[in-house]
GUNU-896170 format. One line per 4 residues: number of its first residue (from 1); for each residue z, y, x of N, C-alpha, C, CB. Coordinates in nm, 2 decimals, m for minus. Glycine has a CB too. Layout:
N
NUM	Z Y X Z Y X Z Y X Z Y X; ...
! end
This chain:
145
1	9.11 9.38 11.15 9.08 9.38 11.29 9.01 9.51 11.34 8.98 9.26 11.32; 8.93 9.57 11.26 8.86 9.69 11.30 8.96 9.80 11.31 8.75 9.73 11.20; 9.07 9.80 11.22 9.17 9.91 11.24 9.24 9.90 11.37 9.27 9.90 11.12; 9.27 9.78 11.41 9.33 9.76 11.54 9.24 9.79 11.66 9.38 9.61 11.56
5	9.11 9.77 11.64 9.02 9.80 11.74 9.01 9.95 11.77 8.88 9.75 11.70; 9.03 10.03 11.66 9.03 10.17 11.68 9.15 10.23 11.75 9.01 10.24 11.54; 9.25 10.16 11.77 9.37 10.21 11.83 9.35 10.22 11.98 9.49 10.11 11.81; 9.37 10.34 12.03 9.35 10.37 12.17 9.49 10.39 12.23 9.27 10.50 12.19
9	9.50 10.36 12.36 9.62 10.38 12.43 9.66 10.53 12.43 9.61 10.33 12.58; 9.57 10.62 12.43 9.60 10.76 12.42 9.66 10.79 12.29 9.47 10.84 12.44; 9.63 10.72 12.18 9.69 10.75 12.05 9.84 10.71 12.05 9.62 10.67 11.94; 9.86 10.59 12.12 10.00 10.55 12.13 10.08 10.64 12.22 10.01 10.40 12.18
13	10.03 10.68 12.33 10.10 10.77 12.42 10.12 10.91 12.36 10.02 10.78 12.55; 10.03 10.95 12.28 10.04 11.08 12.22 10.16 11.09 12.12 9.92 11.12 12.14; 10.21 10.97 12.08 10.33 10.97 12.00 10.46 11.02 12.08 10.36 10.83 11.94; 10.45 11.00 12.21 10.56 11.04 12.30 10.66 10.93 12.32 10.63 11.16 12.24
17	10.73 10.94 12.42 10.83 10.83 12.46 10.94 10.82 12.35 10.90 10.87 12.59; 10.98 10.93 12.29 11.08 10.92 12.19 11.04 10.84 12.07 11.12 11.06 12.14; 10.91 10.86 12.02 10.86 10.78 11.91 10.84 10.64 11.94 10.73 10.85 11.86; 10.80 10.61 12.06 10.78 10.47 12.11 10.91 10.40 12.11 10.71 10.46 12.25
21	11.02 10.47 12.15 11.15 10.41 12.15 11.20 10.39 12.01 11.25 10.51 12.22; 11.17 10.48 11.92 11.20 10.46 11.78 11.14 10.33 11.72 11.16 10.58 11.69; 11.01 10.31 11.76 10.94 10.19 11.71 11.00 10.06 11.77 10.79 10.20 11.75; 11.04 10.07 11.90 11.10 9.95 11.96 11.24 9.92 11.89 11.13 9.97 12.11
25	11.31 10.03 11.86 11.44 10.01 11.79 11.42 9.96 11.65 11.51 10.15 11.78; 11.32 10.01 11.57 11.30 9.96 11.44 11.27 9.81 11.44 11.18 10.04 11.38; 11.18 9.77 11.53 11.15 9.63 11.54 11.27 9.54 11.58 11.03 9.61 11.64; 11.34 9.59 11.69 11.45 9.51 11.73 11.56 9.50 11.63 11.51 9.58 11.86
29	11.60 9.62 11.57 11.70 9.61 11.46 11.66 9.54 11.34 11.74 9.76 11.42; 11.53 9.54 11.31 11.48 9.47 11.19 11.49 9.32 11.22 11.33 9.50 11.17; 11.45 9.27 11.33 11.46 9.13 11.36 11.60 9.09 11.37 11.38 9.09 11.49; 11.68 9.16 11.44 11.82 9.12 11.46 11.90 9.13 11.33 11.89 9.22 11.56
33	11.88 9.24 11.25 11.95 9.25 11.12 11.91 9.14 11.02 11.92 9.38 11.06; 11.78 9.11 11.02 11.74 9.00 10.93 11.79 8.86 10.97 11.58 9.00 10.92; 11.80 8.84 11.10 11.85 8.71 11.15 12.00 8.70 11.11 11.84 8.70 11.30; 12.08 8.81 11.13 12.22 8.81 11.10 12.24 8.79 10.95 12.29 8.94 11.15
37	12.16 8.87 10.87 12.18 8.86 10.72 12.14 8.72 10.67 12.09 8.96 10.65; 12.04 8.66 10.73 12.00 8.53 10.69 12.11 8.43 10.73 11.87 8.49 10.76; 12.17 8.44 10.84 12.28 8.35 10.88 12.40 8.36 10.78 12.33 8.38 11.02; 12.43 8.49 10.75 12.54 8.51 10.65 12.51 8.45 10.51 12.56 8.66 10.63
41	12.38 8.44 10.48 12.34 8.38 10.35 12.32 8.23 10.36 12.21 8.45 10.31; 12.34 8.18 10.48 12.32 8.03 10.50 12.18 7.98 10.51 12.39 7.96 10.38; 12.09 8.07 10.55 11.95 8.03 10.57 11.93 7.97 10.71 11.85 8.16 10.55; 11.86 7.86 10.72 11.85 7.79 10.84 11.76 7.87 10.94 11.78 7.66 10.82
45	11.78 7.84 11.07 11.71 7.92 11.18 11.56 7.91 11.17 11.76 7.88 11.31; 11.51 7.80 11.13 11.36 7.79 11.13 11.30 7.86 11.00 11.32 7.64 11.12; 11.39 7.90 10.92 11.34 7.98 10.80 11.37 8.13 10.83 11.41 7.94 10.67; 11.48 8.16 10.89 11.52 8.30 10.92 11.42 8.37 11.02 11.66 8.30 10.99
49	11.38 8.30 11.12 11.30 8.36 11.22 11.16 8.41 11.17 11.28 8.27 11.34; 11.09 8.32 11.10 10.96 8.37 11.04 10.98 8.49 10.94 10.89 8.26 10.97; 11.08 8.49 10.86 11.11 8.60 10.77 11.14 8.73 10.85 11.23 8.57 10.68; 11.22 8.71 10.95 11.26 8.83 11.04 11.14 8.89 11.10 11.37 8.79 11.14
53	11.06 8.81 11.16 10.94 8.86 11.23 10.84 8.91 11.13 10.88 8.75 11.32; 10.82 8.85 11.02 10.73 8.90 10.92 10.77 9.03 10.86 10.72 8.80 10.80; 10.90 9.05 10.84 10.95 9.18 10.79 10.95 9.29 10.90 11.09 9.17 10.74; 10.96 9.25 11.03 10.98 9.35 11.13 10.85 9.38 11.21 11.09 9.31 11.22
57	10.76 9.29 11.21 10.63 9.31 11.29 10.52 9.34 11.19 10.61 9.18 11.37; 10.43 9.24 11.18 10.31 9.27 11.10 10.29 9.17 10.99 10.19 9.26 11.19; 10.39 9.14 10.91 10.38 9.07 10.79 10.34 8.92 10.80 10.29 9.13 10.70; 10.25 8.88 10.72 10.21 8.74 10.71 10.16 8.69 10.85 10.11 8.71 10.60
61	10.09 8.77 10.92 10.03 8.73 11.05 10.15 8.70 11.15 9.95 8.85 11.11; 10.26 8.77 11.14 10.37 8.74 11.23 10.44 8.61 11.18 10.47 8.85 11.23; 10.44 8.58 11.05 10.50 8.46 11.00 10.41 8.34 11.06 10.50 8.45 10.85; 10.28 8.35 11.05 10.19 8.25 11.10 10.21 8.23 11.25 10.05 8.28 11.06
65	10.22 8.34 11.32 10.24 8.33 11.47 10.37 8.26 11.51 10.23 8.47 11.53; 10.47 8.29 11.44 10.60 8.23 11.47 10.60 8.08 11.43 10.72 8.30 11.39; 10.54 8.05 11.32 10.52 7.91 11.27 10.45 7.83 11.38 10.46 7.90 11.14; 10.35 7.89 11.45 10.28 7.82 11.55 10.36 7.79 11.68 10.16 7.90 11.59
69	10.47 7.86 11.69 10.55 7.85 11.81 10.68 7.76 11.79 10.60 7.98 11.86; 10.74 7.78 11.67 10.86 7.70 11.64 10.82 7.59 11.54 10.97 7.78 11.58; 10.90 7.49 11.53 10.87 7.38 11.44 10.96 7.40 11.31 10.90 7.24 11.50; 10.89 7.45 11.21 10.96 7.46 11.08 10.99 7.33 11.02 10.89 7.55 10.98
73	11.10 7.31 10.95 11.14 7.18 10.90 11.05 7.15 10.78 11.28 7.19 10.85; 11.01 7.25 10.70 10.93 7.22 10.58 10.82 7.33 10.57 11.02 7.21 10.45; 10.71 7.29 10.51 10.60 7.39 10.48 10.65 7.50 10.39 10.48 7.32 10.43; 10.74 7.46 10.30 10.79 7.56 10.20 10.86 7.68 10.27 10.88 7.50 10.10
77	10.92 7.66 10.39 10.98 7.76 10.46 10.88 7.87 10.50 11.05 7.71 10.59; 10.76 7.83 10.54 10.65 7.92 10.58 10.60 7.99 10.45 10.54 7.85 10.65; 10.58 7.91 10.35 10.53 7.97 10.22 10.63 8.07 10.16 10.50 7.86 10.12; 10.76 8.04 10.17 10.86 8.13 10.12 10.86 8.26 10.21 11.00 8.07 10.12
81	10.85 8.25 10.34 10.85 8.36 10.43 10.73 8.45 10.39 10.84 8.32 10.57; 10.61 8.40 10.38 10.49 8.47 10.34 10.51 8.54 10.21 10.36 8.38 10.34; 10.56 8.47 10.11 10.59 8.53 9.98 10.68 8.64 9.98 10.64 8.42 9.88; 10.79 8.63 10.06 10.89 8.74 10.07 10.82 8.86 10.14 11.01 8.70 10.15
85	10.74 8.84 10.24 10.68 8.95 10.31 10.58 9.02 10.21 10.60 8.90 10.43; 10.50 8.95 10.14 10.41 9.01 10.04 10.48 9.08 9.93 10.31 8.90 9.99; 10.58 9.02 9.87 10.65 9.08 9.76 10.72 9.21 9.80 10.75 8.99 9.70; 10.80 9.21 9.91 10.87 9.33 9.95 10.78 9.43 10.01 10.97 9.29 10.06
89	10.67 9.40 10.08 10.58 9.49 10.12 10.51 9.56 10.01 10.48 9.43 10.22; 10.47 9.49 9.91 10.40 9.54 9.79 10.49 9.64 9.72 10.35 9.43 9.70; 10.62 9.60 9.71 10.71 9.69 9.64 10.73 9.82 9.72 10.85 9.62 9.63; 10.71 9.82 9.85 10.73 9.94 9.93 10.61 10.04 9.91 10.74 9.90 10.07
93	10.50 10.00 9.86 10.39 10.09 9.84 10.42 10.21 9.75 10.27 10.01 9.78; 10.48 10.19 9.63 10.52 10.30 9.55 10.66 10.36 9.59 10.52 10.27 9.41; 10.75 10.27 9.65 10.88 10.32 9.68 10.89 10.42 9.79 10.97 10.20 9.72; 10.82 10.40 9.90 10.82 10.49 10.01 10.77 10.63 9.97 10.74 10.44 10.13
97	10.66 10.64 9.91 10.61 10.78 9.87 10.71 10.84 9.77 10.47 10.77 9.81; 10.76 10.77 9.68 10.85 10.82 9.58 10.98 10.87 9.65 10.88 10.72 9.47; 11.03 10.79 9.74 11.16 10.83 9.81 11.13 10.95 9.90 11.21 10.71 9.89; 11.01 10.95 9.96 10.98 11.06 10.05 10.97 11.19 9.97 10.84 11.04 10.12
101	10.92 11.19 9.85 10.91 11.30 9.76 11.05 11.35 9.72 10.82 11.27 9.64; 11.14 11.25 9.68 11.27 11.28 9.64 11.35 11.34 9.75 11.34 11.15 9.59; 11.33 11.30 9.88 11.40 11.35 9.99 11.34 11.48 10.04 11.40 11.25 10.10; 11.22 11.52 9.98 11.16 11.64 10.03 11.09 11.63 10.16 11.26 11.75 10.03
105	11.05 11.51 10.20 10.98 11.50 10.33 10.84 11.55 10.32 10.98 11.35 10.37; 10.80 11.61 10.43 10.66 11.66 10.44 10.56 11.55 10.46 10.64 11.77 10.55; 10.43 11.58 10.45 10.33 11.47 10.47 10.35 11.40 10.60 10.20 11.53 10.46; 10.37 11.47 10.71 10.38 11.41 10.84 10.50 11.31 10.85 10.40 11.52 10.95
109	10.61 11.36 10.80 10.73 11.27 10.80 10.72 11.15 10.71 10.86 11.35 10.77; 10.65 11.17 10.60 10.63 11.06 10.50 10.54 10.96 10.56 10.57 11.12 10.37; 10.44 11.01 10.64 10.35 10.91 10.71 10.42 10.83 10.82 10.23 10.99 10.77; 10.51 10.90 10.89 10.59 10.83 10.99 10.68 10.73 10.92 10.68 10.93 11.06
113	10.74 10.76 10.81 10.83 10.67 10.74 10.75 10.55 10.69 10.90 10.74 10.63; 10.63 10.57 10.63 10.55 10.46 10.59 10.51 10.37 10.70 10.42 10.51 10.52; 10.47 10.42 10.81 10.43 10.34 10.93 10.55 10.27 10.99 10.37 10.43 11.03; 10.67 10.32 10.98 10.79 10.26 11.04 10.86 10.16 10.95 10.88 10.36 11.09
117	10.84 10.17 10.82 10.92 10.09 10.73 10.85 9.98 10.66 10.98 10.18 10.63; 10.71 9.98 10.66 10.64 9.88 10.59 10.57 9.80 10.69 10.53 9.95 10.49; 10.56 9.67 10.67 10.52 9.58 10.78 10.37 9.54 10.77 10.60 9.45 10.77; 10.31 9.52 10.65 10.17 9.48 10.64 10.08 9.60 10.66 10.14 9.41 10.51
121	9.97 9.59 10.74 9.88 9.70 10.76 9.83 9.76 10.64 9.77 9.66 10.86; 9.77 9.68 10.55 9.71 9.73 10.43 9.81 9.80 10.34 9.65 9.61 10.35; 9.94 9.75 10.33 10.04 9.81 10.25 10.08 9.95 10.31 10.16 9.72 10.24; 10.09 9.96 10.44 10.12 10.08 10.51 10.01 10.19 10.47 10.13 10.07 10.66
125	9.89 10.15 10.48 9.78 10.24 10.45 9.77 10.28 10.31 9.64 10.18 10.50; 9.81 10.19 10.22 9.81 10.22 10.08 9.92 10.32 10.05 9.83 10.09 9.99; 10.04 10.30 10.10 10.15 10.39 10.08 10.12 10.53 10.14 10.28 10.34 10.14; 10.06 10.53 10.26 10.03 10.66 10.33 9.92 10.73 10.26 9.98 10.63 10.48
129	9.83 10.66 10.20 9.72 10.73 10.13 9.77 10.80 10.00 9.61 10.62 10.09; 9.87 10.74 9.94 9.93 10.81 9.82 10.01 10.94 9.86 10.02 10.71 9.75; 10.05 10.94 9.98 10.13 11.06 10.03 10.03 11.17 10.08 10.23 11.02 10.14; 9.94 11.12 10.16 9.86 11.22 10.24 9.75 11.15 10.30 9.95 11.30 10.34
133	9.63 11.18 10.27 9.51 11.11 10.33 9.51 11.12 10.48 9.38 11.16 10.26; 9.54 11.24 10.53 9.54 11.26 10.68 9.65 11.18 10.74 9.55 11.40 10.71; 9.75 11.14 10.66 9.86 11.06 10.72 9.82 10.92 10.75 9.98 11.06 10.62; 9.70 10.88 10.70 9.66 10.74 10.73 9.65 10.71 10.88 9.52 10.72 10.66
137	9.59 10.81 10.95 9.58 10.78 11.10 9.71 10.77 11.17 9.49 10.89 11.16; 9.81 10.86 11.13 9.94 10.85 11.19 10.01 10.72 11.15 10.02 10.97 11.14; 10.01 10.69 11.03 10.07 10.56 10.98 10.00 10.44 11.05 10.07 10.55 10.83; 9.87 10.45 11.06 9.80 10.34 11.12 9.83 10.32 11.27 9.65 10.37 11.11
141	9.85 10.43 11.34 9.89 10.42 11.48 10.03 10.36 11.49 9.89 10.56 11.55; 10.12 10.40 11.40 10.26 10.34 11.41 10.26 10.19 11.38 10.35 10.42 11.31; 10.18 10.15 11.29 10.19 10.01 11.25 10.13 9.92 11.36 10.11 9.98 11.12; 10.04 9.98 11.45 9.99 9.90 11.56 10.07 9.91 11.68 9.85 9.93 11.58
145	10.17 9.99 11.69 10.24 10.01 11.81 10.34 9.89 11.82 10.32 10.14 11.82
! end
């Protein structure tokens, strides 16, 4: 909560209209792509939506929020969505910094990538800290936009 409290509108606006558009696209494509992939895999809509929002927004908190709005058929759908979010997000902590190094990304770009590709706040900050300590503030701003 305190990380979110530190986010100022000026921090978000300092990213520029282009970066804000990128964030909107990442979230929109993430939700849409996950919903389509889930449908192709035969996953029911009350299971697809929490997973899509958890992967594309803010992890387990988004799963809980969606569960509060829609009626899931079974509790295990929510538990599975949370488990998927935690497992994949945790896997991203070493993957993003390693991939950034392999691609030759600088600290700034690696911080952007961590903030744009990982959904849980703590996982974003853990990945960004392994790349660049100063990248924490940039990744933190992206995760809250």
